[in-house]
TIVOZA-119527 format. One record per residue (C-alpha): residue in three letters; x, y, z. Coordinates in steps of 0.1 Angstrom, whole numbers, padded with zeros to 4 digits, always signed. Each point is the difference from the previous one (the first is absolute). Last residue first. Layout:
<pts>
ALAXYZ
...
</pts>
This chain:
<pts>
ALA-0357-0125+0032
ARG+0008-0005+0037
ASN+0037-0005-0006
LEU+0003+0029-0024
PHE-0017+0024+0023
LEU+0021-0011+0030
SER+0031+0006-0021
PHE-0012+0034-0009
VAL-0007+0008+0037
ALA+0036-0010+0009
PHE+0014+0018-0030
TRP-0017+0032+0011
CYS+0011-0004+0036
VAL+0036-0004-0011
VAL-0002+0030-0022
ILE-0015+0022+0027
PHE+0026-0012+0026
ALA+0028+0008-0025
GLY-0014+0035-0006
LEU-0002+0006+0038
MET+0036-0012+0004
LEU+0012+0023-0028
VAL-0019+0030+0014
SER+0015-0006+0035
ALA+0035-0003-0015
PHE-0004+0033-0019
THR-0013+0017+0031
GLY+0029-0012+0020
LYS+0025+0011-0026
LEU-0015+0034-0002
PRO+0030+0021+0011
GLU-0011+0034+0012
GLU+0002+0029-0024
GLU+0018+0030+0015
THR-0017+0033+0008
HIS+0018+0032+0007
PRO-0026+0025+0011
SER-0005+0029-0024
ILE+0016+0033+0008
LYS-0022+0029-0011
GLY+0015+0030-0018
THR-0024-0006-0028
LYS+0023+0005-0030
LYS+0033-0010+0016
GLU-0016-0031+0017
THR-0014-0012-0033
ASP+0033+0005-0018
PRO+0018-0024+0024
GLN+0023+0017+0026
MET+0038-0001+0000
</pts>
């Protein structure tokens, strides 16, 4: 059984599956944590020097 788009156009579209994005999600979380830690480090320096 073909999808409707293949019936209308007569073209067979390549079967694409989404890749798991667990590594990307972990990288984004680590980058976000690094940014938050850096922000707090700079903020604490600001408070100590004020």
